Kinemage of the C-alpha trace (Angstrom):
@kinemage 1
@onewidth
@group {chain A} dominant
@subgroup {mainchain}
@vectorlist {calphas} color= white
{ca met a 1} P -86.242 172.232 -191.153
{ca phe a 2} L -84.512 175.576 -191.596
{ca lys a 3} L -81.571 175.507 -194.034
{ca ile a 4} L -78.506 177.635 -194.631
{ca thr a 5} L -76.716 177.803 -197.966
{ca ala a 6} L -72.975 177.203 -198.198
{ca ala a 7} L -72.411 180.929 -198.882
{ca ala a 8} L -74.386 181.919 -195.774
{ca ala a 9} L -72.588 179.324 -193.646
{ca glu a 10} L -69.196 180.610 -194.758
{ca gln a 11} L -70.154 184.156 -193.776
{ca ile a 12} L -71.683 183.089 -190.438
{ca leu a 13} L -68.623 181.051 -189.457
{ca ser a 14} L -66.315 183.888 -190.515
{ca ala a 15} L -68.316 186.392 -188.442
{ca ala a 16} L -68.131 184.060 -185.428
{ca arg a 17} L -64.343 183.839 -185.766
{ca gln a 18} L -63.954 187.602 -186.188
{ca gly a 19} L -66.334 188.405 -183.327
{ca gly a 20} L -64.918 185.890 -180.869
{ca thr a 21} L -68.202 183.985 -180.731
{ca glu a 22} L -66.957 180.642 -182.014
{ca gly a 23} L -68.673 177.800 -180.204
{ca leu a 24} L -71.951 179.693 -179.842
{ca ser a 25} L -74.999 178.722 -181.851
{ca leu a 26} L -76.734 180.924 -184.386
{ca arg a 27} L -79.992 182.001 -182.756
{ca leu a 28} L -82.899 182.789 -185.079
{ca ala a 29} L -86.184 184.537 -184.383
{ca ala a 30} L -89.084 185.451 -186.669
{ca his a 31} L -92.136 187.629 -186.172
{ca gln a 32} L -95.006 187.900 -188.626
{ca lys a 33} L -96.128 191.468 -189.287
{ca pro a 34} L -99.773 192.458 -189.844
{ca asp a 35} L -99.202 192.550 -193.631
{ca gly a 36} L -98.021 188.916 -193.609
{ca ser a 37} L -94.351 189.678 -194.137
{ca ile a 38} L -91.837 188.238 -191.688
{ca asp a 39} L -89.214 190.111 -189.691
{ca tyr a 40} L -86.097 188.015 -189.061
{ca arg a 41} L -83.540 188.378 -186.276
{ca met a 42} L -80.297 186.501 -185.739
{ca gly a 43} L -77.286 186.529 -183.482
{ca phe a 44} L -74.906 184.249 -181.620
{ca asp a 45} L -76.096 182.767 -178.346
{ca asp a 46} L -75.956 179.766 -176.041
{ca ala a 47} L -78.693 177.177 -176.430
{ca thr a 48} L -81.214 176.627 -173.651
{ca asp a 49} L -83.026 173.415 -172.727
{ca glu a 50} L -86.233 174.729 -174.322
{ca asp a 51} L -84.626 175.547 -177.687
{ca ile a 52} L -85.168 173.622 -180.874
{ca arg a 53} L -81.759 172.686 -182.256
{ca thr a 54} L -80.669 171.836 -185.761
{ca ser a 55} L -77.611 172.250 -187.949
{ca ser a 56} L -77.067 173.128 -191.572
{ca glu a 57} L -73.824 173.423 -193.533
{ca gly a 58} L -71.806 173.064 -190.315
{ca val a 59} L -73.658 175.832 -188.460
{ca glu a 60} L -75.448 174.962 -185.219
{ca ile a 61} L -78.824 176.706 -185.142
{ca val a 62} L -81.158 177.283 -182.194
{ca met a 63} L -84.595 178.838 -182.003
{ca ala a 64} L -87.345 179.114 -179.451
{ca pro a 65} L -90.206 176.703 -180.208
{ca glu a 66} L -92.632 179.529 -181.027
{ca tyr a 67} L -90.521 180.548 -184.051
{ca val a 68} L -90.390 177.096 -185.650
{ca pro a 69} L -93.703 177.406 -187.566
{ca leu a 70} L -92.424 180.518 -189.364
{ca leu a 71} L -88.912 179.192 -190.038
{ca val a 72} L -89.384 175.483 -190.772
{ca glu a 73} L -89.420 175.824 -194.586
{ca ala a 74} L -87.077 178.824 -194.860
{ca thr a 75} L -83.577 179.024 -196.301
{ca met a 76} L -81.028 181.700 -195.456
{ca asp a 77} L -78.579 182.753 -198.159
{ca phe a 78} L -75.814 185.347 -198.453
{ca val a 79} L -75.988 187.130 -201.791
{ca glu a 80} L -74.708 190.169 -203.650
{ca ile a 81} L -77.710 192.505 -203.945
{ca glu a 82} L -75.831 195.350 -205.644
{ca pro a 83} L -72.232 195.260 -206.875
{ca gly a 84} L -70.091 194.920 -203.758
{ca gln a 85} L -73.087 194.867 -201.374
{ca phe a 86} L -73.638 191.451 -199.811
{ca his a 87} L -76.560 190.688 -197.495
{ca phe a 88} L -78.241 187.780 -195.780
{ca ile a 89} L -81.634 187.042 -197.296
{ca phe a 90} L -84.383 184.674 -196.192
{ca leu a 91} L -86.259 182.617 -198.766
{ca asn a 92} L -89.453 181.653 -197.025
{ca pro a 93} L -92.684 180.541 -198.720
{ca lys a 94} L -94.562 181.545 -195.539
{ca asp a 95} L -93.579 185.199 -196.039
{ca ala a 96} L -96.182 187.288 -197.889
{ca asn a 97} L -93.347 188.978 -199.830
{ca tyr a 98} L -91.742 185.689 -200.904
{ca ser a 99} L -90.960 185.291 -204.549
{ca pro a 100} L -89.294 182.038 -205.598
{ca pro a 101} L -85.907 182.436 -207.266
{ca ala a 102} L -86.019 182.344 -211.035
{ca ala a 103} L -84.872 179.063 -212.555
{ca thr a 104} L -81.544 179.325 -214.328
């Protein structure tokens, strides 16, 4: 199922505290573009009865069933792209632009 790294979880939980959305789940959505790449969306939301629910690193995650096939093997991380510029990234082998991280 979808995973979140410890760094991403820390940032998500911090954002929930700062935004007053503690207690809400992280809602994920994914849409595959014509070129095979995947567009990801996320935000805080209440779960519905139809949602697929999971948790990772202490973060409750919900998604509509139609997004599960695109997200099931993905991992979300929070990394420094450029000095001082941190971003969420999605590592997803189902994305046409996916490149596995280099072994260290």
